[in-house]
C-alpha positions as MATLAB code, in Angstrom:
seq = 'XXXXXXXXXXXXXXXXXXXXXXXXXXXXXXXXXXXXXXXXXXXXXXXXXXXXXXXXXXXXXXXXXXXXXXXXXXXXXXXXXXXXXXXXXXXXXXXXXXXXXXXXXXXXXXXXXXXXXXXXXXXXXXXXXXXXXXXXXXXXXXXXXXXXXXXXXXXXXXXXXXXXXXXXXXXXXXXXXXXXXXXXXXXXXXXXXXXXXXXXXXXXXXXXXXXXXXXXXXXXXXXXXXXXXXXXXXXXXXXXXXXXXXXXXXXXXXXXXXXXXXXXXXXXXXXXXXXXXXXXXXXXXXXXXXXXXXXXXXX';
ca = [
      -3.892    0.150   -3.010;
      -3.640    2.334   -5.003;
      -0.891    5.346   -7.182;
      -3.246    7.552   -9.406;
      -6.729    8.093  -10.209;
      -6.677    8.937  -13.565;
      -9.163   11.533  -15.788;
      -9.819    9.527  -18.200;
      -7.640    6.268  -19.549;
      -4.011    6.718  -20.313;
      -2.551    4.222  -23.187;
       1.241    4.260  -21.894;
      -0.130    3.211  -18.266;
      -3.190    0.448  -19.169;
      -2.607   -0.850  -15.353;
      -4.368    2.577  -13.969;
      -7.899    3.016  -12.486;
      -9.079    5.857  -14.302;
     -12.368    7.928  -12.738;
     -15.090    5.370  -13.775;
     -13.034    1.972  -13.190;
     -12.221    3.868   -9.108;
     -16.170    4.505   -9.046;
     -16.900    0.923   -9.413;
     -14.422   -0.513   -7.146;
     -15.278    1.679   -4.649;
     -19.218    1.085   -5.229;
     -18.293   -3.030   -4.591;
     -16.399   -1.896   -1.638;
     -19.022    0.175   -0.128;
     -22.010   -3.493   -0.762;
     -20.127   -5.662   -0.008;
     -17.000   -5.238    2.622;
     -17.307   -2.730    5.453;
     -14.465    0.184    4.740;
     -12.994    1.460    7.302;
      -9.771    3.776    7.949;
      -6.657    2.846    8.425;
      -6.373    4.197   11.940;
     -10.070    2.510   13.088;
      -8.355   -0.827   12.120;
      -5.340   -0.342   13.330;
      -6.579   -0.011   16.814;
      -8.882   -2.751   16.158;
      -6.651   -5.571   14.600;
      -4.790   -4.501   18.470;
      -8.411   -4.561   20.866;
      -8.982   -8.051   18.620;
     -12.434   -6.065   17.445;
     -11.736   -5.261   13.849;
     -15.028   -6.599   11.977;
     -14.867   -9.366    9.586;
     -14.912   -7.662    5.357;
     -12.677   -4.572    6.837;
     -11.099   -3.582    4.072;
      -8.456    0.339    3.352;
      -8.564    1.831    0.678;
      -4.578    4.069    0.479;
      -2.877    6.116   -1.734;
       1.344    5.923   -1.747;
       2.967    9.064   -3.076;
       1.147   12.251   -3.228;
      -0.491   12.181   -6.716;
      -2.401   15.171   -7.854;
      -5.366   12.964   -8.939;
      -5.817   11.553   -5.510;
      -7.458   14.948   -4.536;
      -9.112   16.029   -8.135;
     -10.145   12.903   -9.387;
     -10.445    9.856   -5.930;
     -11.933   12.514   -3.452;
     -14.560   13.274   -4.549;
     -15.622    8.866   -5.952;
     -14.457    8.566   -1.891;
     -16.898   10.734   -0.727;
     -19.732    9.564   -2.841;
     -19.260    6.367   -1.644;
     -18.932    7.362    2.307;
     -15.010    5.219    2.284;
     -11.608    6.781    4.000;
      -8.853    6.490    2.332;
      -5.191    7.547    3.999;
      -2.840    8.200    1.341;
       1.220    8.807    2.056;
       2.924   11.301    0.741;
       6.561   12.561    0.240;
       6.728   15.792    0.468;
       9.748   16.130   -0.697;
       8.012   15.770   -4.633;
       4.763   18.615   -3.138;
       4.557   21.513   -5.088;
       5.273   20.996   -7.934;
       8.110   18.186   -8.196;
       7.653   14.883   -9.354;
       8.826   11.747   -9.162;
      12.115   10.076  -11.238;
       9.778    7.331  -12.889;
       7.135   10.096  -13.887;
       9.894   11.989  -15.671;
      10.549    8.695  -17.556;
       7.319    8.163  -18.566;
       6.521   11.460  -19.620;
       9.868   11.726  -22.008;
       8.679    8.152  -23.569;
       5.539    9.639  -24.156;
       6.919   12.273  -26.275;
       9.627   10.405  -27.874;
       9.217    9.939  -32.142;
       9.697    6.854  -33.725;
      12.534    5.571  -31.893;
      14.462    6.973  -28.583;
      18.351    6.021  -28.494;
      19.728    6.240  -25.020;
      22.908    4.654  -26.590;
      25.239    6.999  -24.956;
      23.255    7.193  -21.418;
      23.807    3.302  -21.612;
      19.584    2.645  -21.339;
      19.732    1.138  -25.005;
      17.936    1.606  -28.227;
      13.876    1.403  -28.143;
      11.146    1.903  -30.896;
       8.513    3.743  -30.173;
       6.417    3.754  -32.729;
       3.286    2.734  -30.816;
       1.629    2.474  -27.681;
       3.103   -0.737  -26.670;
       6.170    0.163  -28.399;
       6.484    2.728  -25.500;
       4.953    0.832  -23.008;
       8.428   -2.058  -23.288;
      10.525    1.224  -23.517;
       8.814    3.116  -19.781;
       8.786   -1.384  -18.073;
      12.562   -1.437  -19.479;
      13.951    1.740  -18.291;
      12.398    1.984  -15.019;
      14.185   -1.204  -14.744;
      17.495    0.317  -15.293;
      16.649    2.791  -12.795;
      14.849    1.285   -9.730;
      17.258    0.028   -7.737;
      20.102    2.553   -8.129;
      21.282    5.568   -5.722;
      18.687    8.769   -5.418;
      21.120   10.919   -7.306;
      22.698    8.619   -9.576;
      18.872    8.365  -10.619;
      17.567   11.578  -10.516;
      21.454   12.791  -13.013;
      20.008    9.808  -15.716;
      16.710   11.610  -15.944;
      18.470   14.660  -16.314;
      20.316   13.108  -18.834;
      17.421   11.653  -20.734;
      15.577   14.650  -20.718;
      18.403   17.187  -21.702;
      18.606   14.629  -24.833;
      14.988   14.096  -25.754;
      14.199   17.718  -25.210;
      11.941   17.129  -22.947;
      10.138   17.636  -19.794;
       7.054   15.464  -17.444;
       4.337   18.166  -16.364;
       4.761   20.130  -13.425;
       1.010   19.248  -11.740;
       1.604   15.617  -11.210;
       2.442   16.368   -7.549;
      -0.521   17.643   -5.000;
       0.301   20.585   -3.678;
       0.462   21.032    0.205;
      -3.367   23.050    0.574;
      -4.323   19.602   -1.499;
      -2.741   17.619    1.045;
      -4.608   19.660    3.839;
      -8.122   19.547    1.423;
      -7.723   15.977    1.663;
      -7.586   15.571    6.130;
      -9.774   18.260    6.194;
     -12.319   15.464    3.382;
     -11.390   13.334    6.254;
      -9.193   11.602    5.488;
      -6.045   10.049    7.244;
      -1.892   11.478    5.321;
       0.645    9.191    6.034;
       3.967    9.280    5.387;
       6.261    7.980    2.389;
       9.689    9.694    3.193;
      10.981   12.920    1.698;
      11.982   11.509   -1.376;
      11.067    8.186   -2.068;
      14.486    6.405   -1.802;
      14.755    2.007   -1.777;
      15.935    1.891    2.045;
      17.516   -1.796    0.818;
      19.768    0.827   -0.849;
      20.860    3.646    1.333;
      22.658    4.263    4.173;
      21.399    4.078    7.303;
      21.771    7.819    8.462;
      19.817    8.579    5.052;
      16.783    6.351    6.030;
      16.955    7.692    9.252;
      16.769   10.943    8.641;
      14.075   10.460    5.366;
      11.923    9.345    8.242;
      12.264   12.193   10.207;
      11.937   14.303    8.116;
       8.762   13.390    6.029;
       7.155   12.586    9.778;
       8.151   16.175   10.985;
       7.440   17.667    7.547;
       3.663   16.667    7.086;
       3.512   16.689   10.874;
       4.184   20.827   10.695;
       2.191   21.097    7.587;
      -1.139   19.661    9.234;
      -0.841   20.466   12.830;
      -1.340   16.901   13.881;
       0.405   13.278   14.569;
       0.836   10.954   11.582;
       1.806    8.355   12.651;
       1.421    5.650    9.531;
       3.992    4.880    7.337;
       4.021    3.284    3.973;
       7.706    1.833    2.854;
       9.011    3.002   -0.499;
       8.237    0.517   -3.302;
       7.379   -1.562   -0.349;
       8.025   -5.402   -0.836;
       9.307   -7.444    2.124;
      13.681   -8.564    1.875;
      14.193   -6.894   -1.483;
      13.230   -3.177   -0.311;
      13.500   -3.471    3.625;
      14.158   -5.298    6.086;
      13.621   -6.122    9.752;
      15.986   -3.231   10.453;
      13.836   -0.289    8.244;
      10.677   -2.533   10.091;
      12.947   -1.374   13.854;
      14.323    2.365   12.049;
       9.883    3.387   11.088;
       9.010    2.290   14.830;
      11.976    4.390   16.742;
      10.484    7.290   14.388;
       7.679    7.330   16.384;
       5.343    5.400   13.789;
       2.465    3.582   15.015;
       1.935    1.181   12.490;
       3.165    0.385    8.568;
       2.452   -0.745    4.496;
       4.288   -2.377    2.490;
       3.203   -4.235   -1.050;
       2.472   -7.734    0.314;
      -0.105  -10.001   -1.013;
      -2.843  -10.969    1.521;
      -4.589   -9.849    4.335;
      -3.499   -8.952    8.332;
      -5.078  -10.375   10.852;
      -4.586   -9.775   14.789;
      -1.004  -11.814   14.462;
       0.210   -9.939   11.610;
       3.606   -7.488   13.018;
       1.684   -3.683   12.795;
       4.623   -2.258   11.032;
       3.895   -4.466    7.976;
       0.383   -4.809    7.360;
      -0.510   -6.057    3.490;
      -1.996   -4.807    0.629;
      -3.233   -5.232   -2.473;
      -2.891   -3.494   -6.328;
      -6.613   -3.874   -7.469;
      -6.220   -3.850  -11.136;
      -9.251   -5.634  -11.956;
     -12.049   -3.593  -14.822;
     -15.128   -5.659  -13.545;
     -17.365   -5.811  -10.819;
     -16.831   -9.190  -11.075;
     -13.983   -9.529  -10.775;
     -12.779   -6.867   -8.617;
     -14.962   -8.442   -5.964;
     -13.408  -11.985   -6.381;
      -9.717  -10.766   -5.887;
     -10.862   -9.526   -2.495;
     -12.234  -12.815   -1.540;
      -9.976  -14.886   -2.900;
      -6.963  -12.837   -1.267;
      -9.427  -12.927    2.258;
      -9.308  -16.832    2.043;
      -5.463  -16.773    1.031;
      -3.913  -16.037    4.707;
      -1.878  -13.262    6.155;
       0.715  -11.448    3.875;
       4.766  -12.448    3.857;
       7.094  -10.576    6.624;
      10.249   -9.030    6.420;
      12.817  -11.739    7.693;
      16.064  -10.508    7.070;
];
């Protein structure tokens, strides 16, 4: 599971791979494992024909660098990917967490947010800013979508900053990824955490994201990724049922582990590879391969 591939290392986002690291990841996958598309993997799990050491590459959210940076590397190594897009952020919008990140990036030596009930932070060094981002995101992540948006807008107003408007993909970039042989999946329209949203809102988010992408691409969109994706905490069994009822054929979460023939196709696990050396990256994949299936929602 990836979100972004940066053109170069970013001291504020140390957990995200840059192009060089992602190139190493894809080279290792191509040489040591069997990269397959997620649709083929789902079919293979169902039929019992999926080969050992099969691995799928996925991206969440729909960042523009999936197209600009990751796509040439995927093409170089012949690795197929699935990109889960939240269409509400296409064509110039941005996700709430990026509003926070880019505001902290531009902060001076201190960031005083007492009036917003978000605390006060020293922001002199990159480490300071990393800690400030983590603290603010932690306070806002599980608040309602509208409240999160209001807080981010107020934060930007207080600091006089605005995030870049080219972080997320355009419609044409989504189409270009599809035309290059990659799969587009849905990730809701606006990325609400499903357990924090009314069931009616969840239903609209699922249906609207699916229909939007199908209209854009003129083809079925069968795959879904749960926002945030932690079983029980971020989605529950009723949301698994809602995804199935919306017409999707499979879905992924962020439970660490692998999928086998007994895994619920609507709760496929993924891992987040942050390793910076080929040996550690490959070791993490093998440990995952030997660790057992990932966790699923139970309530």
